[in-house]
C-alpha positions in Angstrom: -128.9 13.0 7.4 -127.2 9.8 8.5 -124.5 8.1 6.4 -124.7 4.4 5.6 -121.8 3.7 8.0 -123.8 5.2 10.9 -126.0 2.1 10.8 -123.2 -0.3 11.6 -123.6 -0.1 15.4 -127.3 -1.0 15.0 -127.4 -3.7 12.3 -123.7 -4.8 12.1 -120.9 -4.5 9.6 -121.9 -7.6 7.5 -125.3 -6.1 6.7 -123.7 -2.9 5.3 -121.1 -4.9 3.4 -124.0 -6.8 1.7 -125.7 -3.6 0.7 -122.4 -2.3 -0.9 -122.0 -5.6 -2.9 -125.6 -5.3 -4.2 -125.1 -1.7 -5.1 -122.1 -2.5 -7.1 -124.2 -4.8 -9.3 -126.6 -1.9 -10.1 -123.9 0.5 -11.4 -125.1 2.3 -14.5 -128.8 1.8 -13.8 -131.0 4.8 -13.1 -133.9 4.1 -10.6 -136.8 6.6 -10.9 -139.3 6.7 -8.0 -142.6 8.5 -8.8 -145.4 9.3 -6.4 -148.0 12.0 -5.7 -146.6 14.0 -2.7 -143.3 14.9 -1.1 -144.8 15.3 2.4 -147.3 13.4 4.5 -147.7 9.7 4.8 -145.4 6.7 4.9 -144.4 6.7 1.2 -142.9 10.2 1.3 -141.3 9.5 4.6 -139.5 6.4 3.4 -138.3 7.9 0.2 -136.9 11.0 2.0 -134.7 8.6 3.9 -134.0 5.9 1.3 -133.1 7.9 -1.8 -130.1 9.6 -0.2 -128.7 6.3 1.2 -129.1 4.5 -2.1 -127.3 7.4 -3.8 -124.5 7.2 -1.2 -124.2 3.5 -2.0 -123.7 4.4 -5.6 -127.1 3.6 -7.0 -128.4 6.4 -9.2 -131.8 6.9 -7.5 -134.1 9.8 -8.3 -137.5 10.9 -7.1 -140.2 12.7 -9.1 -143.8 13.8 -8.4 -146.9 13.9 -10.5 -149.2 16.9 -10.3 -152.9 16.9 -9.4 -155.5 19.4 -8.4 -158.2 19.3 -5.7 -160.7 17.2 -7.7 -158.1 14.7 -8.7 -157.0 14.1 -5.1 -160.6 13.9 -4.0 -161.1 11.1 -6.5 -157.9 9.3 -5.5 -158.9 9.5 -1.8 -162.2 7.8 -2.8 -160.2 5.2 -4.7 -158.0 4.7 -1.6 -161.0 4.2 0.6 -162.7 1.9 -1.9 -159.5 -0.3 -2.3 -159.6 -0.7 1.5 -163.1 -2.1 1.2 -165.0 0.9 2.4 -168.3 1.9 0.8 -167.7 4.5 -1.8 -169.9 6.1 -4.4 -167.6 5.8 -7.4 -169.1 7.4 -10.6 -168.0 7.5 -14.2 -167.2 11.2 -13.6 -164.6 10.1 -11.0 -162.9 7.8 -13.5 -163.0 10.7 -16.1 -161.4 13.1 -13.7 -158.7 10.6 -12.9 -157.9 10.1 -16.6 -157.9 13.8 -17.4 -155.2 14.5 -14.8 -153.4 11.3 -15.7 -153.2 12.3 -19.4 -151.6 15.7 -18.3 -149.0 13.8 -16.3 -148.4 11.4 -19.1 -147.6 14.4 -21.3 -145.5 16.3 -18.7 -143.6 13.8 -16.5 -140.2 13.1 -17.8 -139.5 9.3 -17.8 -135.8 8.7 -17.9 -135.1 5.7 -15.6 -134.0 2.2 -16.5 -136.3 1.1 -13.7 -139.5 3.1 -13.0 -140.9 2.6 -9.5 -144.5 3.9 -9.3 -146.1 4.2 -5.9 -149.8 3.6 -5.4 -152.8 4.4 -7.6 -152.3 8.2 -8.2 -149.5 7.9 -10.9 -150.4 4.4 -12.1 -151.4 5.5 -15.6 -147.9 6.7 -16.4 -147.3 3.1 -17.6 -148.7 4.3 -20.9 -145.1 5.8 -21.4 -143.5 2.4 -21.1 -140.8 1.6 -23.6 -137.8 -0.6 -23.1 -137.4 0.2 -19.4 -138.7 -1.9 -16.5 -141.7 -0.8 -14.5 -142.7 -1.7 -11.0 -146.1 -0.8 -9.3 -145.7 -0.6 -5.6 -149.0 -0.9 -3.6 -148.9 0.5 -0.1 -152.6 -0.1 0.4 -154.5 -3.0 2.1 -156.2 -4.5 -1.0 -157.2 -7.8 0.5 -160.9 -7.0 -0.1 -160.9 -4.2 -2.7 -163.9 -2.6 -4.3 -164.0 -4.6 -7.6 -165.1 -1.6 -9.7 -162.0 0.4 -8.7 -159.7 -2.6 -8.7 -160.8 -3.6 -12.1 -160.1 -0.1 -13.4 -156.6 -0.1 -11.9 -155.9 -3.6 -13.0 -156.0 -2.6 -16.6 -152.9 -0.5 -15.8 -151.2 -2.9 -13.4 -151.0 -5.8 -15.9 -148.8 -3.6 -18.1 -146.1 -3.4 -15.4 -143.2 -5.9 -15.2 -143.8 -6.5 -11.5 -145.9 -5.5 -8.5 -144.9 -5.2 -4.8 -147.3 -5.6 -1.9 -146.6 -5.1 1.9 -148.3 -8.3 3.3 -149.2 -11.7 1.9 -152.9 -11.1 2.4 -152.8 -8.2 -0.1 -151.7 -10.3 -3.0 -154.1 -10.4 -6.0 -154.3 -12.7 -8.9 -152.2 -11.0 -11.6 -150.4 -12.1 -14.7 -147.2 -10.3 -13.6 -144.6 -11.1 -11.0 -145.4 -10.2 -7.4 -143.0 -9.5 -4.6 -143.6 -9.2 -0.9 -141.6 -6.3 0.6 -142.7 -4.8 3.9 -142.0 -1.1 4.6 -139.5 0.0 7.3 -138.5 2.7 9.7 -135.2 4.6 9.8 -133.7 4.1 13.4 -131.5 7.2 12.8 -134.2 9.6 11.7 -135.4 12.5 13.9 -138.6 10.5 14.5 -136.8 7.4 15.8 -133.3 8.3 17.2 -132.6 8.6 20.9 -133.5 12.0 22.4 -131.9 13.9 25.3 -134.2 14.3 28.3 -134.1 18.1 28.0 -135.5 17.9 24.4 -138.3 15.6 25.7 -139.0 18.0 28.6 -139.2 21.0 26.3 -141.8 19.3 24.1 -143.9 18.4 27.1 -143.7 22.0 28.3 -144.6 23.4 24.9 -147.9 21.4 24.7 -148.6 21.6 28.5 -148.6 17.8 28.9 -147.8 16.4 32.4 -146.7 12.9 33.3 -148.5 12.7 36.6 -151.0 10.2 35.1 -150.6 7.4 32.4 -150.5 8.6 28.8 -152.2 6.8 26.0 -151.1 7.9 22.5 -152.1 7.4 18.9 -150.0 8.9 16.2 -151.6 8.9 12.7 -153.0 11.1 10.0 -156.4 12.4 10.8 -158.1 9.9 8.7 -161.3 7.9 9.3 -159.6 4.7 8.5 -157.3 5.4 11.5 -160.5 5.6 13.7 -159.5 8.5 16.0 -163.1 8.7 17.2 -162.9 5.0 18.2 -159.7 5.8 20.0 -161.4 8.4 22.1 -164.2 6.0 22.9 -161.7 3.3 24.0 -159.9 5.8 26.2 -163.2 6.9 27.7 -163.9 3.3 28.7 -160.5 3.0 30.3 -160.8 6.3 32.1 -163.9 4.9 34.1 -161.4 2.7 35.9 -158.0 4.3 35.6 -157.3 8.0 35.7 -155.3 8.6 32.4 -154.9 11.0 29.5 -155.0 10.7 25.8 -152.8 12.3 23.1 -153.9 12.2 19.5 -151.1 13.3 17.2 -151.6 13.7 13.5 -150.8 15.5 10.4 -152.4 15.9 7.0 -151.0 14.8 3.6 -151.1 17.0 0.4 -153.0 14.3 -1.4 -155.6 13.7 1.4 -158.4 16.3 1.2 -160.4 14.7 4.1 -157.8 15.4 6.8 -159.1 18.8 8.1 -162.7 17.7 8.3 -161.7 14.6 10.3 -159.7 16.8 12.6 -162.7 18.9 13.3 -164.8 15.9 14.2 -162.1 14.7 16.6 -162.0 18.1 18.3 -165.7 18.2 18.7 -165.8 14.7 20.3 -163.0 15.6 22.7 -164.1 19.1 23.6 -165.4 18.3 27.1 -162.4 16.4 28.3 -159.3 18.4 29.4 -157.2 15.2 29.5 -157.4 14.7 25.7 -154.6 16.5 23.9 -155.1 16.9 20.1 -152.0 18.0 18.3 -151.6 18.8 14.6 -147.9 18.1 13.9 -147.5 17.5 10.2 -143.7 17.8 10.0 -142.5 17.8 13.7 -140.6 14.5 13.8 -138.6 15.3 16.9 -141.8 16.2 18.8 -143.5 13.0 17.6 -140.5 11.1 18.8 -140.6 12.8 22.2 -144.3 12.1 22.7 -143.9 8.5 21.8 -141.1 8.2 24.4 -143.2 9.6 27.3 -146.3 7.5 26.5 -147.3 4.7 28.8 -149.2 2.8 26.1 -149.3 3.4 22.4 -152.4 2.5 20.3 -153.0 2.1 16.6 -156.8 1.4 16.2 -156.9 1.4 12.4 -160.0 0.0 10.7 -157.9 -0.7 7.7 -154.1 -0.4 7.4 -151.6 -0.8 4.6 -148.8 -1.5 7.0 -148.9 0.9 9.9 -145.3 2.2 10.4 -146.4 4.0 13.6 -146.5 0.5 15.1 -142.9 -0.1 14.2 -141.9 3.3 15.5 -143.5 2.6 18.9 -142.0 -0.8 19.2 -138.6 0.5 18.2 -138.8 2.6 21.4 -139.8 -0.5 23.3 -143.3 0.8 24.0 -146.2 -1.6 24.7 -148.8 -1.2 22.0 -152.4 -2.1 21.4 -153.3 -2.3 17.7 -156.0 -3.5 15.4 -155.6 -7.0 13.9 -155.7 -5.6 10.3 -153.5 -5.1 7.3 -149.8 -5.3 7.9 -150.0 -4.8 11.7 -150.0 -8.6 12.5 -146.6 -8.8 10.7 -145.3 -6.5 13.4 -147.2 -7.7 16.5 -147.4 -11.3 17.6 -150.3 -11.2 20.1 -149.2 -11.4 23.7 -145.6 -11.5 22.7 -144.7 -8.1 21.1 -148.0 -6.3 21.7 -151.7 -6.9 22.0 -154.0 -7.1 19.0 -157.7 -6.1 19.2 -160.8 -6.2 17.1 -163.1 -3.6 18.6 -163.4 -0.5 20.8 -164.1 -2.7 23.7 -161.2 -5.0 22.9 -158.9 -2.0 22.7 -160.1 -0.7 26.0 -159.6 -4.1 27.7 -156.1 -4.4 26.4 -155.1 -0.9 27.4 -156.4 -1.6 31.0 -154.4 -4.8 31.1 -151.2 -3.0 30.2 -151.7 -0.1 32.6 -152.5 -2.6 35.4 -149.5 -4.8 34.6 -146.4 -2.6 34.0 -143.9 -5.4 34.1 -145.9 -7.3 31.4 -146.1 -4.1 29.4 -142.4 -3.6 29.6 -141.7 -7.2 28.4 -144.0 -6.8 25.4 -142.1 -3.6 24.5 -138.7 -5.2 24.8 -139.8 -8.1 22.6 -141.3 -5.7 20.1 -138.1 -3.7 19.8 -136.1 -6.9 19.0 -138.6 -7.9 16.4 -138.4 -4.5 14.6 -134.6 -4.6 14.7 -134.6 -8.0 13.0 -137.2 -7.3 10.4 -138.4 -3.7 9.8 -135.4 -1.4 9.6 -134.5 0.7 6.6 -131.3 -1.4 5.8 -133.5 -4.5 5.2 -135.8 -2.5 3.0 -133.0 -1.1 0.9 -131.6 -4.7 0.5 -135.0 -6.0 -0.7 -135.4 -3.2 -3.2 -132.0 -3.7 -4.6 -132.6 -7.4 -5.0 -135.9 -6.5 -6.8 -134.1 -4.2 -9.2 -131.5 -6.8 -9.9 -134.1 -9.5 -10.6 -135.7 -7.2 -13.2 -132.5 -5.9 -14.8 -130.6 -9.2 -14.9 -133.1 -11.8 -15.9 -130.4 -14.4 -16.4 -129.6 -14.3 -12.7 -131.6 -16.2 -10.1 -132.4 -13.7 -7.4 -134.8 -14.6 -4.6 -136.5 -12.2 -2.2 
């Protein structure tokens, strides 16, 4: 695990000095993060990197989980899809299941922090335990067009919080509490993003029998319908009519996502007849994911909805040209035709991929611009700074702190 000083060559000494000054102001405060899973998805990934660094800086930061069974996570997955605006058959029984599990967590989860940081809908009802401490609800989901039935249900809890945090301006909702815009981040020194020796990359290619004799198109995402892996295969098929290439679909599953394995089977079925499609289930293989990103010719992120899309930042950090959907937080990371290409359809994705494969110098320049943009805006040190400013704004109401 990297130390805070290890980030100096990347972001500069003044940035680290600022983090230390902010951390000093938070002495004596306990920050308690709560979410639903320790593995899988961007929330867990960020907390695994952020919590130790905050503790090293001297901020007493802890991380707890709620518990939930199969039915609870089936319901919260339906909520997740509905909040993204997808059609979902939400019944009263779903709300009852959510509340039954929530009541158990309200009884069992120990709330001890001065600031309680609750991530996403699964633990949202813990606000019932609010006393004199400050509570933040962190929404990692694209709620720009939410299902109103589900949003209305959750809003009854959200309004009891002291503040809410969203990832992009378009996600903001009309609420009677303070709202903050804080985008997620990647850790440049994690196994998924650090530089890799060539022999490590070669060993990963050998392990999965992947050759670099033809261009490689890669999408890395959970096997989730909102990531549109079937649409990725269709776009690749359209490209392949003109350019001999191969596709890698890399994904994992999250403990709180019961749909993952069924989506994986659908993907395998659609790809079965093409030996140039490699489907890899790599739930916790960060170095292997890193290696596959680095050998890719073009990265793609064809999400139908997206909270932020950290895989875009990961690809750009490696200076890779990327084609991505113009949804959610992705346009914050990609300026069209400057740091990547945005698309709106399967056909648009295929056209953009062909353009990058046919124009390697243009693709290279997009990747270089993208890396600089990620360095300036979406690294973990900026994220830590924003969170500490948020904590200070809640715990020192007499101070004027701006994000």
